[in-house]
MDAnalysis code that builds the backbone (N, CA, C; Angstrom):
import MDAnalysis as mda
import numpy as np

u = mda.Universe.empty(372, n_residues=124, atom_resindex=np.repeat(np.arange(124), 3), trajectory=True)
u.add_TopologyAttr("name", ["N", "CA", "C"] * 124)
u.add_TopologyAttr("resid", np.arange(1, 125))
u.add_TopologyAttr("resname", ["MET", "GLU", "PHE", "TYR", "TYR", "ASP", "TRP", "LYS", "LYS", "ALA", "LYS", "GLU", "GLY", "ILE", "ILE", "ASN", "ASP", "GLN", "ALA", "LYS", "ARG", "TYR", "GLU", "ASN", "GLU", "VAL", "GLU", "ASN", "GLN", "GLU", "LYS", "LEU", "GLN", "ARG", "LEU", "THR", "LYS", "GLU", "TYR", "ASP", "LEU", "ILE", "GLU", "ALA", "ALA", "PHE", "ASP", "GLN", "LEU", "SER", "ASP", "GLU", "GLN", "LYS", "GLU", "MET", "LEU", "LYS", "ASN", "VAL", "PRO", "ARG", "THR", "LYS", "GLU", "ASP", "TRP", "GLU", "THR", "PHE", "ASN", "GLU", "ILE", "GLY", "ASP", "ASP", "LEU", "ASN", "GLU", "LYS", "LEU", "GLU", "LYS", "LEU", "GLU", "GLU", "LEU", "TRP", "VAL", "GLU", "ILE", "ASP", "ARG", "VAL", "ALA", "ASP", "ALA", "LEU", "PRO", "PHE", "ASP", "SER", "GLU", "GLN", "LEU", "GLU", "LYS", "ARG", "PHE", "LYS", "GLN", "ILE", "ALA", "ALA", "GLU", "LEU", "ALA", "GLN", "LYS", "TYR", "HIS", "LEU", "ASN", "ASN"])
u.atoms.positions = np.array([
    [138.814, 134.347, 30.337],
    [138.914, 133.665, 31.354],
    [139.707, 133.905, 32.551],
    [140.829, 134.772, 32.086],
    [142.004, 135.354, 32.560],
    [141.273, 136.132, 33.835],
    [140.566, 136.840, 33.150],
    [139.821, 137.986, 34.181],
    [139.215, 137.536, 35.391],
    [138.584, 136.451, 34.914],
    [137.711, 135.738, 36.102],
    [138.708, 135.127, 37.074],
    [139.711, 134.678, 36.734],
    [140.674, 134.101, 37.825],
    [141.296, 135.455, 38.751],
    [141.715, 136.422, 37.876],
    [142.409, 137.431, 38.545],
    [141.505, 138.038, 39.454],
    [139.999, 138.429, 39.253],
    [139.072, 138.320, 40.251],
    [138.955, 137.735, 41.308],
    [138.904, 136.610, 40.974],
    [138.427, 135.512, 42.054],
    [139.952, 135.528, 42.747],
    [141.151, 135.664, 42.447],
    [142.245, 135.757, 43.520],
    [142.173, 136.850, 44.089],
    [141.936, 138.264, 43.672],
    [141.959, 139.515, 44.232],
    [140.885, 139.508, 45.207],
    [139.628, 138.558, 45.125],
    [138.923, 138.859, 46.174],
    [139.197, 137.937, 47.306],
    [139.789, 136.753, 47.004],
    [140.481, 135.777, 47.912],
    [141.280, 136.680, 49.015],
    [142.250, 137.428, 48.008],
    [143.214, 138.079, 49.004],
    [142.589, 139.144, 49.928],
    [141.620, 139.926, 49.593],
    [140.917, 140.785, 50.143],
    [140.288, 139.995, 51.640],
    [139.485, 139.246, 51.434],
    [139.102, 138.354, 52.315],
    [139.853, 137.534, 53.052],
    [141.209, 137.182, 52.845],
    [142.041, 136.866, 53.786],
    [142.583, 137.940, 54.398],
    [143.007, 139.102, 53.728],
    [143.506, 140.067, 54.401],
    [142.625, 140.723, 55.587],
    [141.306, 140.727, 55.492],
    [140.256, 141.133, 56.437],
    [140.116, 140.227, 57.524],
    [140.332, 138.774, 57.202],
    [140.242, 137.720, 58.391],
    [141.535, 137.676, 59.174],
    [142.808, 138.175, 58.512],
    [143.939, 138.365, 59.189],
    [143.570, 139.407, 60.246],
    [143.198, 140.502, 59.679],
    [142.899, 141.911, 60.648],
    [142.130, 141.453, 61.734],
    [140.890, 140.817, 61.507],
    [140.241, 140.255, 62.801],
    [140.771, 139.379, 63.538],
    [141.824, 138.719, 63.366],
    [142.415, 137.626, 64.314],
    [142.871, 138.530, 65.532],
    [143.644, 139.731, 65.310],
    [144.194, 140.353, 66.632],
    [143.282, 141.815, 66.823],
    [141.996, 141.686, 66.456],
    [141.248, 142.942, 66.662],
    [141.225, 143.368, 68.166],
    [140.972, 142.421, 69.024],
    [140.878, 142.866, 70.315],
    [142.041, 143.549, 70.899],
    [143.382, 142.793, 70.575],
    [144.652, 143.277, 71.111],
    [145.091, 144.604, 70.430],
    [144.720, 144.644, 69.252],
    [145.043, 145.876, 68.341],
    [143.994, 146.901, 69.168],
    [142.902, 147.193, 69.249],
    [142.254, 147.650, 69.868],
    [142.596, 148.485, 71.274],
    [142.960, 147.329, 72.089],
    [143.324, 147.685, 73.301],
    [144.778, 148.303, 73.394],
    [145.620, 148.036, 72.378],
    [147.066, 148.542, 72.019],
    [146.792, 150.004, 71.678],
    [145.935, 150.235, 71.036],
    [145.568, 151.610, 70.007],
    [145.170, 152.705, 71.117],
    [144.102, 152.029, 72.380],
    [143.851, 152.723, 73.244],
    [144.864, 153.162, 74.363],
    [145.839, 152.198, 74.594],
    [146.993, 152.512, 75.558],
    [148.018, 153.513, 74.728],
    [148.175, 153.150, 73.501],
    [149.169, 154.319, 73.037],
    [148.838, 155.563, 72.913],
    [147.120, 155.786, 72.585],
    [146.759, 156.956, 72.676],
    [146.753, 157.695, 74.040],
    [146.715, 157.194, 74.890],
    [146.678, 157.601, 76.576],
    [148.218, 157.738, 76.816],
    [148.824, 157.031, 76.397],
    [150.323, 157.351, 76.492],
    [150.722, 158.761, 75.681],
    [150.253, 158.727, 74.464],
    [150.284, 160.040, 73.708],
    [149.902, 161.073, 74.061],
    [148.821, 161.153, 74.586],
    [148.102, 162.332, 75.320],
    [149.094, 162.722, 76.634],
    [149.267, 161.856, 77.239],
    [149.962, 162.112, 78.427],
    [151.452, 163.022, 78.175],
    [152.149, 162.447, 77.161],
    [153.516, 163.001, 76.625],
    [153.307, 164.399, 76.097],
    [152.191, 164.388, 75.492],
    [151.861, 165.435, 74.408],
    [151.485, 166.797, 75.855],
    [150.711, 166.481, 76.807],
    [150.439, 167.320, 77.964],
    [151.812, 167.696, 78.781],
    [152.876, 166.572, 78.897],
    [154.041, 166.935, 79.526],
    [154.783, 167.926, 78.681],
    [154.837, 167.675, 77.143],
    [155.250, 168.684, 76.101],
    [154.829, 170.079, 76.410],
    [153.564, 170.074, 76.200],
    [153.088, 171.558, 76.406],
    [153.357, 172.230, 77.577],
    [153.506, 171.508, 78.793],
    [153.828, 172.210, 80.032],
    [155.422, 172.433, 80.023],
    [156.189, 171.701, 79.485],
    [157.496, 172.050, 79.205],
    [157.747, 173.371, 78.328],
    [157.067, 173.315, 77.508],
    [157.130, 174.271, 76.320],
    [156.531, 175.471, 77.016],
    [155.650, 175.658, 78.033],
    [155.400, 176.834, 78.580],
    [156.580, 177.120, 79.415],
    [156.989, 176.495, 79.995],
    [158.041, 176.530, 81.152],
    [159.227, 177.359, 80.400],
    [159.518, 176.474, 79.297],
    [160.615, 177.359, 78.458],
    [160.505, 178.705, 77.920],
    [159.251, 178.815, 77.540],
    [158.985, 180.241, 76.961],
    [158.925, 181.284, 78.420],
    [158.426, 180.897, 79.563],
    [158.604, 181.503, 80.966],
    [160.201, 181.769, 81.065],
    [161.039, 181.243, 80.805],
    [162.373, 181.167, 81.239],
    [162.781, 181.999, 80.044],
    [162.368, 181.815, 78.940],
    [163.241, 182.815, 77.850],
    [162.720, 184.394, 78.287],
    [161.747, 184.729, 78.772],
    [161.364, 186.084, 79.109],
    [162.433, 186.711, 80.157],
    [162.859, 185.650, 80.899],
    [164.096, 186.263, 81.741],
    [165.166, 185.523, 81.553],
    [166.122, 185.834, 80.509],
    [167.465, 185.094, 79.992],
    [168.235, 184.626, 81.386],
    [168.446, 183.194, 81.395],
    [168.965, 182.825, 82.652],
    [170.624, 183.659, 82.959],
    [170.835, 184.096, 84.211],
    [172.013, 184.574, 84.387],
    [173.046, 184.033, 85.140],
    [172.885, 182.842, 85.814],
    [173.669, 182.220, 86.491],
    [173.851, 180.807, 85.864],
    [175.222, 180.121, 86.248],
    [175.414, 178.713, 85.411],
    [174.205, 177.783, 85.982],
    [173.790, 177.710, 87.045],
    [172.368, 176.829, 87.263],
    [171.433, 177.022, 86.662],
    [170.980, 178.247, 86.583],
    [169.940, 178.631, 85.699],
    [169.928, 177.880, 84.283],
    [171.463, 178.225, 83.478],
    [171.330, 177.849, 82.387],
    [171.371, 176.169, 82.311],
    [171.922, 175.623, 83.318],
    [171.656, 173.877, 83.556],
    [170.394, 173.633, 83.184],
    [169.602, 174.299, 84.526],
    [168.096, 174.079, 84.395],
    [167.305, 174.343, 83.117],
    [167.782, 175.050, 82.520],
    [167.236, 175.648, 80.842],
    [167.647, 174.730, 80.153],
    [168.830, 174.198, 79.901],
    [169.358, 173.017, 79.064],
    [168.727, 171.748, 79.307],
    [168.438, 171.401, 80.781],
    [167.750, 170.211, 81.236],
    [166.224, 170.255, 80.452],
    [165.671, 171.237, 80.392],
    [164.271, 171.380, 79.895],
    [164.442, 171.200, 78.541],
    [165.400, 171.756, 77.889],
    [165.483, 171.810, 76.132],
    [165.721, 170.110, 76.074],
    [166.621, 169.512, 76.827],
    [166.834, 168.232, 76.476],
    [165.634, 167.099, 76.624],
    [165.204, 167.505, 77.663],
    [164.082, 166.735, 77.992],
    [162.871, 167.138, 76.957],
    [162.819, 168.008, 76.605],
    [161.706, 168.708, 75.477],
    [161.921, 167.665, 73.911],
    [163.298, 167.690, 73.597],
    [163.885, 166.826, 72.766],
    [163.440, 165.132, 72.538],
    [163.799, 164.697, 73.904],
    [163.541, 163.474, 74.424],
    [161.838, 163.172, 74.080],
    [161.005, 164.132, 74.687],
    [159.352, 164.200, 74.578],
    [159.304, 164.152, 72.941],
    [159.784, 164.918, 71.857],
    [159.350, 164.872, 70.681],
    [159.817, 163.508, 70.273],
    [160.748, 162.829, 70.417],
    [161.260, 161.998, 69.864],
    [160.196, 160.748, 70.358],
    [159.912, 160.642, 71.511],
    [158.639, 159.744, 72.027],
    [157.482, 159.756, 71.360],
    [157.143, 161.206, 71.231],
    [155.920, 161.642, 70.535],
    [155.821, 160.989, 68.825],
    [156.984, 161.034, 68.443],
    [157.118, 160.732, 66.901],
    [156.970, 158.935, 67.083],
    [157.750, 158.321, 68.005],
    [157.584, 157.048, 68.010],
    [156.474, 156.351, 68.301],
    [155.449, 157.113, 69.209],
    [154.262, 156.667, 69.443],
    [153.185, 156.794, 68.304],
    [153.440, 158.040, 67.418],
    [152.649, 158.426, 66.343],
    [152.645, 157.358, 65.372],
    [153.838, 156.739, 65.233],
    [154.208, 155.475, 64.365],
    [153.600, 154.288, 64.703],
    [153.665, 153.988, 65.759],
    [153.399, 152.734, 66.467],
    [151.606, 152.854, 66.179],
    [150.945, 154.005, 66.415],
    [149.468, 154.188, 66.379],
    [149.319, 154.168, 64.962],
    [149.572, 154.586, 64.104],
    [149.553, 154.648, 62.830],
    [149.672, 152.609, 62.137],
    [150.669, 152.097, 62.842],
    [151.085, 150.700, 62.342],
    [149.728, 150.130, 62.985],
    [149.386, 150.174, 64.189],
    [148.180, 149.487, 64.768],
    [146.843, 149.751, 64.405],
    [146.736, 151.106, 63.989],
    [145.409, 151.278, 63.255],
    [145.226, 150.772, 61.745],
    [146.501, 150.721, 61.143],
    [146.336, 150.145, 59.904],
    [146.298, 148.419, 59.847],
    [146.519, 148.093, 60.891],
    [146.353, 146.430, 61.157],
    [144.816, 146.068, 61.830],
    [143.968, 147.270, 62.062],
    [142.470, 147.126, 62.343],
    [141.830, 146.782, 61.180],
    [140.882, 145.786, 61.054],
    [139.722, 145.320, 60.133],
    [139.178, 146.677, 59.445],
    [138.849, 146.459, 58.310],
    [138.421, 147.566, 57.252],
    [136.850, 147.155, 57.948],
    [136.069, 148.684, 57.969],
    [134.800, 148.703, 58.097],
    [133.992, 148.205, 56.845],
    [133.115, 148.222, 57.002],
    [131.879, 147.796, 55.504],
    [132.269, 148.563, 54.603],
    [132.206, 149.920, 54.751],
    [132.532, 151.185, 53.842],
    [133.881, 150.722, 52.999],
    [135.054, 150.692, 53.656],
    [136.140, 150.385, 53.239],
    [136.333, 149.017, 52.407],
    [135.501, 148.145, 53.083],
    [135.839, 146.769, 52.219],
    [135.056, 146.795, 51.042],
    [134.019, 147.755, 50.834],
    [133.061, 147.513, 49.449],
    [134.053, 148.725, 48.551],
    [134.721, 149.616, 49.354],
    [135.475, 150.620, 48.542],
    [136.613, 149.644, 47.767],
    [137.215, 148.831, 48.715],
    [138.291, 148.239, 48.301],
    [137.937, 147.205, 47.137],
    [136.674, 146.382, 47.358],
    [136.508, 145.647, 46.100],
    [136.011, 146.537, 45.009],
    [135.447, 147.666, 44.988],
    [135.118, 148.392, 43.736],
    [136.385, 148.760, 43.229],
    [137.640, 149.222, 44.299],
    [138.684, 149.403, 43.436],
    [139.487, 148.464, 42.659],
    [139.620, 147.230, 43.314],
    [140.067, 146.200, 42.313],
    [139.322, 145.846, 41.382],
    [137.983, 145.473, 41.426],
    [136.960, 145.491, 40.274],
    [137.248, 146.675, 39.178],
    [137.626, 147.676, 39.784],
    [137.830, 148.712, 38.281],
    [139.147, 148.204, 37.669],
    [140.420, 148.133, 38.558],
    [141.529, 147.960, 38.306],
    [141.414, 146.579, 37.086],
    [140.922, 145.673, 37.395],
    [140.811, 144.303, 36.781],
    [139.701, 144.975, 35.335],
    [139.009, 145.476, 35.544],
    [137.960, 145.878, 34.215],
    [138.978, 146.743, 33.345],
    [139.667, 147.775, 33.885],
    [140.680, 148.439, 33.099],
    [141.844, 147.451, 32.438],
    [142.151, 146.761, 33.064],
    [143.473, 145.584, 32.474],
    [142.853, 144.849, 31.359],
    [141.404, 144.567, 31.760],
    [140.708, 143.528, 30.650],
    [139.911, 144.479, 29.529],
    [140.164, 145.662, 29.484],
    [139.453, 146.537, 28.601],
    [137.999, 146.212, 28.932],
    [137.282, 146.135, 29.877],
    [135.930, 145.997, 30.082],
    [135.099, 147.225, 30.635],
    [135.480, 148.191, 30.128],
    [135.068, 149.844, 30.707],
    [134.318, 150.155, 29.780],
    [133.397, 149.114, 29.027],
    [132.270, 149.560, 28.182],
    [131.140, 150.275, 28.695],
])
């Protein structure tokens, strides 16, 4: 009987989790699209800075002004890398909040069923 109650509780948990994910689906999709666009823009800027810095390395700066310009590009590059990391974490968080598709939902149910079967030695 414990198996039945554990299964029922797990099933309700999955269904409730799916319902919570659907509550904010539209906002999460929009946020994911916005974050992806921001990420792409920063990545493009990063690529551009990287090329500029490579070009500058070919001709090692000789004056104080050249070194300042070179260092500004390096500082900006670090800021862009940090922003990319932040955006990537945010994109992952938003993607995790999206609802399961039917395949993922079925997989999750099967996983829980297998865990419960193993717990109650029903693997005959």
